[in-house]
N, C-alpha and C positions, 0 to 999 in steps of 0.2 A: 504494500500500500504506500502511496506517495501523498505528500502534503506540501503545499507551496505557501509561501508568505512573502510579501514585498513591502518594503518601506520606501515611501516616495518623499521627495523633496527634503532629503537630509542635507544639512549644511556641511559644506566641504567639497573638495573636488573629487571627481570619480577616480582620478589617478591615485590619490592618497588612500581612498577607500579600498581600491583593488589590492593594495599591499596587505591589508588586513584580511580580506576575503581569501587571498591566496594561501594564507597560513592555515585556514580551517577547512578548505575544500578537501573532501574525501575522508574527513575524520569522523569519529563517533561524536554524538551530540554532547556527551558529558566532557569529553576531551576538548571539543571546540569551545564550549563555554568556559572551561578553565583557561584556555589559551587567551580568549578574549578578556577575561577578568584581569589577567596579569599583563596584558599588553599596554604599552605606554602610548599607543596611538589614540588620537582623539575620536576617530570613527569607531573604535572598538566597542564602546558602550552602546551606540546606536545599532550596530550590527548584532550585538548580543541580544538586544531587545527584539530584533527581527527573528533571530533563531528561536527565542522563547515563544514568539507568536506562531512560528511554524510548528513547534511541538504541540501547542494548544490546538492548532488547526488539525494536526494528525489525530489527536485524541478525540476531537469533535467529529471528525469524519469517520473514525472507527466506531464511535457510539451510534452514529446514524446508520452505519452498515451492519450494526449488531455484531461486531468483531472485536475480540480482545486484542489489545496492542500494548506492548511494553515500551515505554519511552526510552529505556536504556538500549533497545535494539536499533533505534533510529541512527542513521548516519547521513551526512550531507552529501547528497548525490550531485547536485548542481548549485553553484553559487556564482553570481555575476553582478557587476555594477555597471549601470548605464549613466551617461552624462545627462544632467538635468538642465533646465533653462537658466539663463543668467539675466533674463529680462527683469527690470525693476530692481536689480541688485547691483547696479553699476554705481561705483563711488569714485570720488576724486581725492587724490592725495597731493599734498603740497610737494613740490619738487624744487631743485635748485634754480636760482636765477629767475624767480618769479613764475616759473612754469607750473603746470599741473599734470600729474599722471592719472590716466583713467585706470581704474582697477575694477575687474569683474569678480564678483563674489559668486562662487559656484554652488550649484545644487547637484545631488546625485540620487539615483534610484537603485536600491539594493533588492535583489530577488534571490531567495533561497528555497531550494527544493530538497525535502527530506524523504528518505525511503527506508523501509525495513527489509528490503530484499537482500539477498546475499551479496556481499561485495565481490566484484570481479577480481580474480587473482592476477596481479600485474605480471607475475612470472610466466603465466600461460599465455601463449600467443593466440589471439582470437583469429578466426578465419576471416579474411578480408581486411584485416588490420594492416595499416601501412608498415612496411619494414623500415626499421631505423637504419639510416645510412651510416656507414663506418666513417670515422674521421679520416680526412686526407692525410697521407704521410708525406713528409718533406723529402725531397731528393737528398739522399745521403752523399756527402762529399768528404774527401779526405780531410780537409780543413775543419769541417763541421764536426767530424767524429772526434778529433782531438780537442777542439774547443779552446777556450782561454786565449792566451797570447799567441798560440800557434795559428788560430783562425784569423787573428788581426793582421792587417798589413804591416810589413816590416818597416821600421824607421831607418833612415839613412845613418850610416855610421860616421861619426865626426871624430877627427883626431885632435888631440890636445894642441894648443897653439905653439908650444915650445918644441914639438917633435917635427922638425923640418925634414929630416932625412927620410922618415916614414912617409911624409907627404909627397916628397919628390919621387919616392919609389912607387907610391900608389898612382901618381900621375903618369909615370913611365909605363906602368901596366895598362892604364887606360889608353895611352897612345898606341901601345903595341896591339891592342885589341881592335884597332881600326877606328876608334872614336876621335873625332877632330876636337882639338883643344880650342877653347874660346879665347878671345883676346885677353880677357881678364886672367885666365889661368896662365897664359903665356907671360903676362907681365909679372905675375907672382913668382913664376919659375925663374925669370931673369933676375928679379930682385933677390931671390933666395941664393942664387949662384954667386952674386956679388958679395 
């Protein structure tokens, strides 16, 4: 048996109320009420009131159908929050340099559906259910496997200022490899030889 309850025109934005509703979706009613009681969100009290209303609706519907129902067996099958109107809740706040910012104060509508049917087992795959995609794997490279400094580009080696013989030797190696020396390097070499 299912029972539904909705709370309309609750103060606060739908985005903030969805944070609270996401915490209780799929939980038992007692656990959901405990979560809402100790939640620090402002919307939690109003959503708890809606859950209690859904429990009362389930009891009333069971009495009308002449069926015995245990409120402890109920769980939240569906819970969602819709955005409400902002008409007639527009305010103006003072802003710097004599300006004014328009502020929209939001409403939201909360709907909760309770059920006493057996909960579906999330481990069992249902027929026709979408298959979860595997996460994409990154292309493994030699540098990525080692990580750290090995994956980073190498910095140029600099010689100390006083070591002129090593500098001349390194410039000779560079010249022997076929690289043309720039004018600046040629001037330094000439000044080092003098």
